C-alpha positions in Angstrom: -14.5 -1.4 -7.2 -13.1 -0.3 -3.8 -10.5 2.5 -3.5 -8.4 3.2 -0.4 -6.9 6.6 0.4 -4.5 7.5 3.2 -3.8 10.9 4.7 -0.2 11.7 4.0 2.2 13.9 6.0 1.2 16.9 3.9 -2.5 16.4 4.8 -3.3 15.2 1.3 -5.3 12.1 0.5 -3.3 9.6 -1.6 -4.6 6.4 -3.1 -2.9 3.1 -2.1 -3.6 -0.6 -2.3 -5.4 -2.1 0.7 -2.4 -4.3 1.4 -0.2 -1.1 1.6 -2.0 0.1 4.8 0.2 0.2 7.9 -0.3 0.7 11.6 -1.0 4.4 12.3 -2.4 5.2 8.8 -5.5 7.4 8.7 -7.6 6.1 5.8 -10.9 6.3 4.1 -12.7 4.0 1.6 -14.6 4.6 -1.6 -16.9 1.8 -2.9 -17.9 2.2 -6.5 -17.1 5.9 -6.3 -19.2 6.5 -3.1 -17.6 7.3 0.2 -18.0 4.2 2.5 -19.7 4.8 5.9 -19.8 2.1 8.5 -22.9 1.2 10.7 -21.7 3.8 13.3 -21.5 6.6 10.7 -17.7 6.6 10.6 -16.1 7.6 7.3 -12.4 7.4 8.2 -10.3 5.2 10.5 -6.9 4.8 12.0 -5.2 1.4 11.3 -4.0 -0.4 14.4 -2.6 -3.4 12.6 -1.3 -4.4 9.2 -3.8 -6.0 6.8 -4.2 -9.8 7.2 -6.2 -12.6 5.7 -9.0 -14.1 7.9 -9.8 -17.8 8.2 -12.4 -17.3 5.4 -9.8 -15.8 3.1 -10.9 -12.2 3.3 -8.5 -9.3 3.8 -9.1 -7.3 7.0 -7.5 -4.7 9.1 -8.0 -3.7 12.8 -9.0 -0.1 13.3 -10.0 2.5 15.8 -12.4 5.3 15.3 -11.2 8.9 14.8 
């Protein structure tokens, strides 16, 4: 199971639903309890879009590296 956390204004990590991500949110992902790391070694990202559904029906969000 995948868990999403955002960094709030008090610099605390708070769990949210993926669809709750908004542009400007700093977030990290846990997959089955393990911190997710992409192919470049990144472990947290900044959202630069709202979540959307791709043509294949998968939720996605555009990000930039921190």
